[in-house]
C-alpha positions as CSV (number, residue, x, y, z in Angstrom):
1,F,85.8,114.3,99.7
2,D,86.9,113.8,96.0
3,D,89.6,112.2,94.3
4,V,91.6,114.6,91.4
5,C,94.7,112.7,89.4
6,F,97.3,114.9,87.5
7,I,98.5,112.7,85.0
8,V,101.8,113.9,82.6
9,G,103.2,111.7,80.0
10,N,106.3,112.6,78.4
11,T,107.1,109.5,76.5
12,A,106.0,109.9,72.8
13,E,109.7,107.9,72.6
14,W,107.9,104.9,74.0
15,E,104.7,104.7,72.2
16,E,105.0,101.0,72.6
17,G,102.6,99.6,75.3
18,R,101.4,103.2,76.1
19,A,97.7,102.3,75.6
20,E,97.9,98.9,77.4
21,I,100.3,99.3,80.5
22,G,101.3,102.8,80.6
23,D,100.1,106.4,80.7
24,K,97.3,106.1,78.3
25,Q,96.2,103.1,80.1
26,L,96.4,104.9,83.7
27,H,94.1,107.7,82.9
28,R,91.8,105.2,80.9
29,C,91.1,104.0,84.5
30,F,91.0,107.3,86.6
31,Q,88.4,108.1,84.0
32,Q,86.3,105.3,84.8
33,F,87.2,105.4,88.5
34,L,86.1,108.8,88.8
35,G,83.2,109.0,86.0
36,S,81.3,111.4,85.8
37,S,83.7,113.9,88.0
38,S,86.3,113.4,85.6
39,P,86.3,116.3,83.3
40,N,86.7,118.2,86.2
41,N,88.5,116.5,88.3
42,M,91.5,115.0,85.9
43,T,94.3,116.7,84.0
44,F,96.3,114.7,80.9
45,I,99.2,116.6,79.7
46,I,100.6,114.7,76.5
47,D,103.6,114.3,74.7
48,N,104.3,117.6,72.7
49,N,102.2,119.9,75.5
50,C,104.8,118.5,78.3
51,T,106.2,121.8,78.8
52,K,107.2,123.0,82.1
53,A,105.1,126.2,81.5
54,I,102.1,124.0,80.4
55,C,102.5,121.7,83.0
56,E,102.4,124.4,85.8
57,R,99.5,126.1,85.0
58,E,97.4,123.2,84.4
59,L,98.5,121.9,87.8
60,K,97.1,125.4,89.6
61,M,94.0,125.6,87.8
62,L,93.7,121.8,89.0
63,L,94.7,122.6,92.4
64,E,92.5,125.9,93.2
65,R,89.6,123.5,92.6
66,T,90.0,121.4,95.3
67,R,88.4,121.4,98.4
68,P,89.8,120.8,102.0
69,N,90.2,116.8,102.9
70,D,90.8,116.1,98.9
71,T,93.0,113.7,97.6
72,I,95.4,114.2,94.8
73,V,97.2,111.6,92.6
74,F,100.3,113.3,90.7
75,F,101.6,111.0,88.1
76,Y,104.7,112.2,86.1
77,S,106.5,109.5,83.5
78,G,109.1,110.9,80.6
79,H,113.3,111.7,81.8
80,G,114.0,113.4,84.5
81,I,117.4,114.3,86.4
82,K,118.1,114.1,90.0
83,T,116.5,117.4,90.5
84,G,113.6,117.6,88.5
85,F,111.5,116.4,85.6
86,C,112.9,117.2,82.0
87,T,109.8,118.9,80.3
88,I,110.1,120.1,77.0
89,G,112.3,123.2,76.5
90,K,113.1,123.7,80.3
91,K,113.4,121.6,83.1
92,W,110.8,121.5,85.5
93,R,112.2,121.2,89.6
94,Y,110.7,118.9,91.8
95,S,110.9,121.4,94.5
96,N,108.8,123.6,92.4
97,A,105.8,121.2,91.7
98,I,106.0,120.1,95.7
99,N,105.8,123.9,96.5
100,M,103.3,124.0,94.1
101,I,100.7,121.3,95.7
102,E,101.9,122.8,99.2
103,E,100.7,126.0,98.3
104,H,97.2,125.4,96.1
105,F,96.5,122.2,96.9
106,R,93.4,122.3,99.9
107,G,93.3,118.7,100.6
108,S,95.3,116.8,102.9
109,Q,96.4,113.5,101.0
110,V,98.9,113.4,97.8
111,W,99.8,110.1,96.0
112,C,103.1,110.7,93.5
113,L,103.9,108.3,91.1
114,I,107.1,109.5,89.5
115,D,108.8,106.9,87.0
116,C,112.0,108.7,85.5
117,C,115.5,108.4,86.2
118,F,117.0,109.6,89.3
119,S,113.7,109.6,90.4
120,G,114.3,108.7,94.2
121,T,115.3,112.0,95.4
122,F,112.1,113.7,94.4
123,D,110.6,113.4,98.4
124,H,113.8,115.0,99.7
125,H,112.2,118.0,98.6
126,I,109.0,117.4,100.4
127,P,109.2,120.5,103.5
128,P,109.6,118.5,106.9
129,E,106.7,121.2,108.2
130,S,104.3,120.0,105.8
131,T,101.0,119.3,107.5
132,K,99.9,117.0,104.4
133,T,100.5,113.8,104.3
134,W,102.6,112.4,101.0
135,L,102.8,109.0,99.6
136,C,105.6,108.9,97.4
137,L,106.7,106.1,94.7
138,M,109.9,106.4,92.7
139,S,110.8,104.2,90.0
140,S,114.5,104.1,90.8
141,D,116.7,105.1,93.7
142,A,118.7,108.4,93.4
143,S,121.9,107.1,91.3
144,I,120.4,104.8,89.2
145,E,118.4,105.5,85.6
146,A,115.1,104.1,85.5
147,G,114.6,101.2,82.7
148,E,111.7,102.0,79.6
149,E,109.6,99.0,80.7
150,W,106.0,100.5,81.7
151,T,106.0,98.4,85.2
152,M,104.9,101.2,87.7
153,T,101.5,102.2,85.8
154,D,101.1,98.1,84.5
155,C,101.0,97.3,88.4
156,F,99.2,100.2,89.4
157,C,96.5,99.8,86.7
158,K,96.0,96.0,87.5
159,A,95.4,97.0,90.8
160,M,92.9,99.4,90.0
161,R,91.2,96.8,87.8
162,G,91.3,93.8,90.3
163,R,94.1,92.0,88.6
164,L,97.0,91.8,90.7
165,L,98.7,88.5,91.8
166,R,100.4,87.3,94.6
167,Q,102.4,84.5,94.7
168,R,101.2,81.4,97.2
169,T,104.0,78.9,97.7
170,T,104.5,76.6,100.5
171,A,107.8,74.7,101.5
172,N,106.3,71.6,100.9
173,D,105.1,72.0,97.4
174,D,107.3,72.8,94.5
175,S,104.7,74.1,92.0
176,S,103.9,77.6,92.1
177,K,100.3,78.9,92.4
178,S,99.0,82.1,92.3
179,K,95.9,83.2,93.4
180,E,94.1,86.5,92.2
181,I,93.5,88.7,95.8
182,D,90.1,90.6,95.7
183,F,91.3,92.9,98.8
184,L,94.7,94.3,98.5
185,T,95.9,97.2,101.2
186,I,97.9,100.2,100.0
187,Q,101.2,98.3,101.1
188,D,100.0,95.1,99.3
189,V,99.8,97.1,96.0
190,V,103.2,98.7,97.1
191,E,105.0,95.0,97.7
192,I,104.0,94.0,94.5
193,M,105.0,96.7,92.7
194,A,108.6,96.6,94.1
195,D,108.5,92.8,93.4
196,H,108.2,93.7,89.6
197,H,110.1,96.2,89.8
198,A,113.1,94.0,91.3
199,I,112.6,91.0,88.7
200,I,112.1,92.6,85.4
201,K,113.8,95.8,85.8
202,N,116.7,95.1,88.6
203,D,116.1,98.4,90.3
204,C,114.7,99.5,93.7
205,L,111.7,100.9,93.9
206,Q,111.6,104.0,96.3
207,S,108.4,104.0,98.6
208,T,108.5,106.8,101.1
209,L,105.3,107.9,103.3
210,H,105.3,111.2,105.0
211,G,102.8,112.3,107.3
212,T,99.9,109.9,109.5
213,A,96.8,110.8,107.5
214,I,97.2,107.6,105.1
215,D,97.6,104.1,106.6
216,P,99.3,101.7,104.6
217,T,97.0,98.8,106.3
218,A,94.2,100.5,104.6
219,P,92.3,98.9,101.4
220,F,93.6,100.1,98.0
221,P,91.4,102.9,97.8
222,Y,91.7,103.2,94.0
223,R,89.8,99.8,92.9
224,I,87.6,100.2,90.0
225,P,83.9,99.2,91.4
226,D,83.3,95.7,89.7
227,D,80.1,96.8,87.3
228,I,81.9,99.5,85.7
229,M,84.9,97.5,84.8
230,T,84.4,93.6,84.2
231,K,87.8,92.0,85.5
232,A,89.7,90.3,83.0
233,K,91.9,86.9,83.7
234,P,94.9,85.9,82.8
235,S,95.0,84.0,79.9
236,A,95.1,80.2,79.7
237,D,98.6,80.0,78.2
238,I,100.2,82.3,80.6
239,I,98.7,80.1,83.0
240,G,100.0,77.3,81.3
241,V,103.3,78.3,80.8
242,T,104.1,79.1,84.1
243,A,103.0,75.7,85.4
244,L,105.9,74.4,84.2
245,F,108.5,75.9,86.8
246,V,109.7,74.2,90.0
247,S,111.2,77.2,91.3
248,S,110.1,81.1,91.6
249,L,111.2,83.9,93.6
250,F,109.6,82.8,96.7
251,T,110.2,79.2,96.6
252,G,110.8,77.5,100.1
253,R,113.7,76.1,101.5
254,P,114.8,72.8,99.5
255,D,116.3,69.7,101.2
256,I,120.4,69.4,101.1
257,V,121.5,66.5,100.0
258,G,125.1,65.5,100.7
259,V,127.0,62.8,102.3
260,K,128.5,63.1,106.2
261,E,127.6,66.8,105.8
262,V,130.1,67.9,102.9
263,D,131.1,71.2,102.7
264,N,129.9,71.2,99.1
265,A,126.2,70.0,99.6
266,V,123.9,71.5,97.3
267,P,120.1,71.6,97.3
268,V,118.6,69.4,93.9
269,D,115.6,71.0,93.5
270,A,115.5,75.4,93.6
271,I,117.8,76.2,91.0
272,K,117.8,80.0,92.8
273,W,119.1,78.5,95.8
274,K,122.0,77.1,93.9
275,R,122.1,81.2,92.9
276,L,122.1,82.4,96.6
277,V,124.3,79.6,98.4
278,S,127.3,81.3,96.7
279,L,126.6,84.5,98.5
280,T,129.2,85.2,101.7
281,K,129.4,87.7,104.4
282,G,130.6,91.0,103.0
283,D,128.4,90.5,99.7
284,R,126.2,93.0,98.2
285,I,122.5,91.9,97.7
286,Y,119.1,93.2,97.4
287,A,117.2,92.6,100.8
288,K,113.6,93.0,101.4
289,W,112.0,95.1,103.8
290,S,109.0,94.5,104.9
291,G,107.7,97.8,105.7
292,G,107.9,100.5,108.7
293,S,110.2,103.0,109.9
294,P,113.6,101.8,110.0
295,P,115.3,102.0,113.1
296,T,118.0,104.8,112.6
297,T,119.5,108.0,115.1
298,L,118.5,109.9,111.9
299,D,114.9,110.9,110.7
300,C,114.1,109.1,108.1
301,P,110.1,108.5,106.6
302,Y,108.4,105.2,107.2
303,L,110.0,103.1,104.0
304,L,106.6,101.0,102.6
305,P,107.9,97.4,101.6
306,S,110.5,97.2,98.8
307,W,114.0,96.2,97.8
308,Y,116.7,98.1,98.8
309,H,120.7,97.8,98.4
310,A,122.0,96.0,101.6
311,T,125.3,93.9,102.7
312,I,125.6,90.9,104.1
313,V,127.0,91.4,107.7
314,S,126.8,88.2,109.6
315,D,128.5,84.8,108.6
316,V,126.2,82.5,106.6
317,Y,125.5,79.3,107.5
318,W,123.4,77.8,104.7
319,D,123.1,73.9,105.7
320,H,121.4,74.9,109.0
321,S,120.1,78.2,109.0
322,E,117.4,79.7,107.8
323,T,118.4,83.5,108.4
324,V,120.8,86.0,107.7
325,E,121.6,89.5,109.0
326,V,121.9,92.4,106.5
327,E,122.6,96.0,106.8
328,F,120.3,98.0,104.8
329,Q,121.2,101.2,102.9
330,H,118.8,104.0,102.0
331,D,119.4,107.7,101.1
332,G,122.5,107.6,103.7
333,H,120.6,106.0,106.8
334,R,121.9,102.2,107.5
335,W,120.0,99.8,109.9
336,T,120.7,96.1,110.3
337,R,118.0,93.3,110.1
338,V,117.6,89.8,110.2
339,V,115.8,88.5,107.4
340,S,115.1,85.0,105.5
341,Y,117.4,84.5,102.8
342,Q,114.8,82.2,101.6
343,H,112.2,85.0,100.5
344,D,114.1,88.4,101.4
345,I,117.4,87.9,99.2
346,L,118.3,88.7,95.6
347,P,121.8,88.7,94.2
348,A,122.6,92.1,92.8
349,S,123.0,90.4,89.3
350,Y,119.9,88.5,89.7
351,V,118.6,89.6,86.7
352,E,122.1,90.6,84.4
353,I,121.2,88.5,81.0
354,T,121.5,89.7,77.6
355,F,119.4,87.1,76.1
356,T,116.5,88.8,74.6
357,D,114.2,85.9,74.7
358,Y,114.8,84.9,78.0
359,C,114.0,88.6,79.1
360,K,111.2,89.2,77.1
361,A,109.6,85.9,78.4
362,H,110.5,87.0,82.2
363,K,109.1,90.4,81.8
364,K,105.9,88.4,80.6
365,L,105.5,86.2,83.5
366,A,106.5,88.4,85.9
367,Q,103.1,90.5,85.3
368,Y,101.4,87.4,86.6
369,G,103.7,86.8,89.7
370,R,105.4,84.3,88.1
371,Y,109.3,84.5,87.5
372,L,111.9,81.9,85.5
373,D,114.4,80.1,86.4
374,G,117.4,81.2,84.9
375,C,119.5,77.6,84.7
376,N,116.9,75.7,83.9
377,Y,117.4,75.7,80.2
378,Q,114.8,72.8,79.3
379,A,112.1,75.0,80.5
380,W,113.2,77.6,78.8
381,H,112.9,75.8,75.8
382,Q,109.4,74.7,76.4
383,A,108.3,77.7,77.7
384,I,109.6,80.6,75.9
385,C,108.7,79.4,72.2
386,P,104.9,79.1,72.4
387,L,105.1,82.4,74.6
388,L,106.8,84.5,72.1
389,R,105.3,82.7,68.9
390,R,108.1,82.1,67.4
391,R,111.3,79.8,67.3
392,C,114.4,80.2,70.0
393,C,117.5,78.2,70.4
394,V,117.7,78.1,74.3
395,H,120.3,74.9,73.6
396,S,122.6,77.1,73.0
397,I,122.9,79.6,75.7
398,H,125.1,78.9,78.7
399,P,123.0,80.4,81.6
400,T,125.0,81.8,84.5
401,G,122.0,82.1,86.8
C-alpha cells in the first residue's frame, strides 16, 4: 500500500516559522518520506490558491488515484469556525471534506491534522457507519480559538525526523533529563504533541480514533529513514539553558517541610508544587487522560493521550496522598478517574503570562521537552538573556505562578 498526503496551507498571514516548523516544513518532510512517489501522491495548496473550489478539485483528483489499503494524511492550517475551514471566498464545510474522502478514497486509513480555531468539532462529522479508520488530531476544542504557534506541525515534523524529546525524571533527582527516543509509537507522538499544546498554547489538543484499523500502540509510521535525512541534535545552548532548572512539568513529589504537621507546610524544592498545593475540591483544572475509551454510558471514540478540562471532585490531601479524583469533560461526556497530581494536573491558569521574554523562552524550551519554572526569577535571568540574545529585566517582574 501507499501513503498519500493532502496539505492546505492557508496561512499567508503567519509567514514567520512556516519554512522551519510550519506547513512548508511539513510539505518538505513528506517529500522526503514519499521519495520518488511524492509528485503523484501529494498535493500542496498554498496561500491564494486556498479556495474551496480548488481544494475540493485537487482533493478529489488525489483521492481518485488511491488504491485499496492506502493511507491518506489530510492537513489543514488556517482560519476555521465550528462548522468548517475558512477557505478564501467561501467556507469549506468539515462535512463536505469528510464526505468527499468517504466517497472517493479507496484506502482504509485517514489521518487528519486540523490546525485551526474551533477544530474540535471536525470529527463530529464522521459518519457512524464509516468503514474507514479515522485518526483525528485537532489543535483546539470546539469552544476555543487556536493560537498562532506552529505547535502541531512542529511536533509532527520532529517525529518524522526523529527529533522528538521525551522528559525523563525521577522522584529523587531534581535535575531535568531528556533523551532522544528512536522508537516512538503513535500514542507517544500524540502524547508529546498534547503536552506541547497544553504548555505552549494553554490549549487542549483533541485527539480521537474512530475505527480499528490503526493501532495507537504501533510504531509511528511516518519516520523518515536515516539514510534520507541525518538527524539533527538540539543545540548545546538549549541543553545548557535547560540544565539550570530544578523544576519541570514532570517533577517528582518533593519532601514536605513543616513542624508537627502544620497545615501550611509547603515543599521547598519544587515551585510547581507550590502552585498545585493551592488547588482544592471543586477547582477547574487541566487533567491528563492516558488514552483509551472513556467509561461513559454514551458512545465515545477512543481518546488518545491528551489534556482535557476537568474538575477536582475529591478532597485533596497534599501532605500524605499522591493521587486525586477528577471528573473529565469532553464533548458532553463526563467520567471520573484517579490521577497523579504530580504528573497529570495543570492549574487552568498555568500559562496565563504576559511577560513577552518569558513566553518566548518558555515556548522555545518546550520544543525540547523542557519547561521554565514560573516562580524562579533567578533562573529566568540566567536563562532568558542568553537564549533570546538580548537584555531583559526579569527582576522587575513579580511572578504569580
